Every structure is written in C-alpha cells, then in structure tokens.
N, C-alpha and C positions, 0 to 999 in steps of 0.2 A: 575789735578783736573777736567778740562773741559771735558776730554774724558770719565769721569765717570758720566756725566750728560746726561740723555736721554730725548728727547722731544717726547711726545706721543700725537698723534692726533686721536681722536675718531670720526668715522662717518663723515669724511670730504666729502662735497658734490661738491666742485669745485676744479678741478685740479690746477687752478691758485693759490689757497691758499696753496696747498702743495709746489708748486714752490716758492712762497713768503716766506713760512716758512723755506725752505732750504736756501734761500738767507740770511734771518735773522740769522739763525744759523751759516752759514759760516762767516758772518761778524764778529761774536763774538767768533769764534773758537770752536763752538760745532759741533760734528760730528755724534752723535748717534740719529737716527730718527726711530720711530716705528709708523706704521699706523694700527689702529684697525678698522676693518670692514669698509673701505672707501666706500662711496656711489657714487664714480665716478672712472673712470680709472685713477690711480695715475700718470702715465707717458704719457703725451700728449704734443703736440706742445705748448699749453698754459702753461703747467708745466715748460717746458724748457725755454720759454720766460720769465716767472716771476722769475725763478731761477737765471737768469742773470749770468750763469757760475758756479752755485752751484748745477747743476742737478746731479752731481756725488753722492750727499747725497741722492737724491731720488732713484737713481739706487741701492744704498747700503742699502736703508731702509728695515726694516723687516716688513712684512705685516702679521697680525694675526687676529683672529676672536674675541678675548675677551681681556678686560683690564687685567685680571689675567695673561694671557700669556705674555703680553707686559711688565709687571712689576714684574714678578715672582722672579727675582734675585735682586730686589731693596730693600734697607733698609730704604729709605725715599721716600714716594710718596706724592706729593703735587698737589692738583687739583685746577685749575683756576676757580673761581666762581664769577659770576657777581651779584648774588642776595642772600639775606638772606634765610635761610632754616628753616623749622619747628623745627628741632633739632639743637641747636647751636653746632658748631664744632670749634676747634682751628683755628683762622684766623690770618694770618700774612700779612704784606705789602711786596711788591717786594724788598724793601731795606732790611727789616728784613730777608727775605729769603736769599738774597745774603750774608749778614753778618753771617748767620748760616752755610753756605756751607763749609768753611774750617774745622770746627769741624766735620761736618757730613761726610766729605770725608777724614778724617785723616788716615783711614786704607785702604789699597789697594783693599780689597774685597768689599768695600761699593759702592753702586750705588744710585743715586738720579734720580727720574722720575718726570718730570713736565708735567702734564696731561691737555690737552685742549679738550673741547667738540665740539659739532656740531655747525656750524655757526648759525643755526636758534633756537636752544634750549639749547645749552651748555651741561653740564654734568647732568645725572640723579641723583636723590638722592642716589640710590643704588651705583652708581659709586663714588660719593663723599664720601660715607661711607667706601669706600675701601682706602681712603687717610688718611695719618697721620694728615695732615693739609690742609687748604684751603688758597689760596692766592688771594687777591682782589686788582686790579689796581684802585686807587682812581681817577677815571675820573670825568669830569664835570657831575653832576647829571642830568642836563637838556639835556645832549646828551652823554650818557654813552656807547653807542654801539661801540665796537672796532672791526676792521677787525682782523681776526684770526692771520694773519702774523704779524700785528702790536702788538698784545698782546704777541706773542712769542718774538718779538724784545725787548719789554720792559723787560721781565724776563731774556732773554739771555744777555742783557746789564748789568743787575745787577749781573749775574753770572760772567761776564768778569771783572767787577769792583772788585768783591771779589777775583778773581784769580790774578789780578794785585796787589792788596793789599797784597796778600799772598806772592808774589814774593819779596816784600820789607820787609816782616816781619822777625822776628827771626826764627831760625830753629824750625821745628814742634816738638810738644811734642810727646813722644812715643805713639804708637797706643795702644788702650785698649787691655787687654789680651783676652777678650771674644768678639767675633763678634756679631753684632746685628742680630736678627731674620730677615729673608728675608720675602718679601710679600707672597711668596708661602708657607713658613712655618707658617706664621700667618693665612693664609686662611685655612690650614689644622687644625690648632688649633681651629679656630672659628667653623668649621664644627664639630669637636670632642666635643667642649664645648656645642654646641646646642644639639647634640645627647645625651650627658650625662644628661643635664638638663631636656630633655624630658623623659628620662628613669627613672629619680628619681621623676618625677611628679612636678618639680618646674616650668617648662616652657610648656605652651600650645600653639603650633604653630597656632591654630585657633583664639586665642586672644593674639597676641604677645605683645601688649602694648609697642612697641619699645624696648623691653628688649634686644634683640640681638644688636640693633643699639647702645644702651647706653653702653653695654659691649664692643662693638667694639671701641667706642669713648674712653672709659676708658683705654683699653689695648693699643690702638695706641698712646695715649697721654703718656703712660708710657715708650714707646720705649724699650720693653724687649730684653734682650740678648738671644741668641740661647739657652744657658744653662738654663736660667730662664724659657724659654718656654718649654723646655724638662721636667723640674720639674713639671710645671703645667699640661702638658699632662700625666705625670706619675700619678699625683693625680687623673686625670679624668679616666685613665685606671683602677686604683685601685677601684675607686668609682663604675665603671661599673661592676666590678667583684662582688661587694657586693650587687648589686641590686637583683639578684635571691635569695640570702640568706634572704634579707629583705622581699621578697614576700613569702618565705616559713615560716617565723615566725608567 
C-alpha cells in the first residue's frame, strides 16, 4: 500500500525542506517523491544533510513542470490546505485520510497523491481545484504555520498507521471490477466538457461564474470509474456533432 502513495512538492524554495521531506517519508516507509517546478536546486549539501540518510529518495525523485504531470496516473489527489477558500471543497482530517487509504488502494492500479504547496504561499486555488479533497492539519490557531517537512511527517505518519492496521485486518475484499478514472483522464474530460458547453452556448468563458470549478468539485466528489467517464465523454462527443445541425435549423 505505501508504495502506491506519492508525495508531491510544488515550487519548493529551500533544498533543506526537500531533504527533510525525504527523511519524513523514509521514516514512515514512503518511497515515491515528485517535485513540481522547484524554485531551488533539489540536490545540494543541505538536502543531503537534512535527509539524514534518506537522500536516495531525492536522487530517485521525478521532477516535472506541472501538477498534472506529477499526478497523471493517480486516482485520488489530496491537497494540503492551511486556509479556507472562497469555494468550499471536501475537507478531511489527517486521521480520516489515513482511514480512507486501504479502500482507496484496494486495487493494484490505484495511486494516491498527497500534494504540498510552496513554503510561503501554499497551493493556488487552481491547484486545489485539481484535487479530489483537501486535508487540513488542525494546528494551534494562534501559531498554525507548519514547516513543510513537518506537515509531510504528519500525513506520512497517518499513512503508516493505516498500513499497520491493514496488516492486522482481515483479508482484503475483492478489487472492484472497474478501475477509477485517473487524474489525466479527468483533466481530458474537463477540457472536453468546457469545450462542449461553450459550443452549445451554455458557458461563456468571459463570465465563468465559477461554473467549471463547481463542475470539477461535483465530478471529483463522485469519484467516477473509467467506464463512467467514457460514457460521459461519449455524450459530449455526440452533443458536439449535433451543434452544426442546430445552427442550420
């Protein structure tokens, strides 16, 4: 289970935090690290020092330019958020996240990504809207700022607790017949949906009124299977073919 959990760091500005993250992951048995557009050199003497023997995770980390690339094969993407947003999104606690993992990773093709933002500004609204859910660490409200590696440690610990509980549990239930849609498949669907809504005159991108954000939230909350998403895209394709006929009428 643990090998299917990916830690994603976006725009990290201090190499020591990358090393500290690697150490926190290694402590809890996580091995999959992805760096999105880091604002520093990922592998420095400070990285190695803070990793304290876990620098192999940094050497093996994948560096990409966008969040979409980092989580394209993931079926659950959870963003760490320290503040409320203008558009409410499903919010869970670290403990609830850990309890959810055994079911989420019941099938071998599933992957979970835990996404952490920049040290100074966290995740953008656009990045958070690409997550199925947000996780908030309930810190002291009078001093809520957490070091990046410390935040990773908290969630990694909950992941390990869930893994340990799974070892003691009954044999797993059979995996579902249909795999869940991946992040990449969902992003293709959202692009297709927006294009179709514009074509039929339902959506005006110059006055969006958070339409696509709300449709994203609704769809991500539903956790569609790949087959279900293919059906929806088939409906969109058929609708697109009817648009010229409507204009000719």
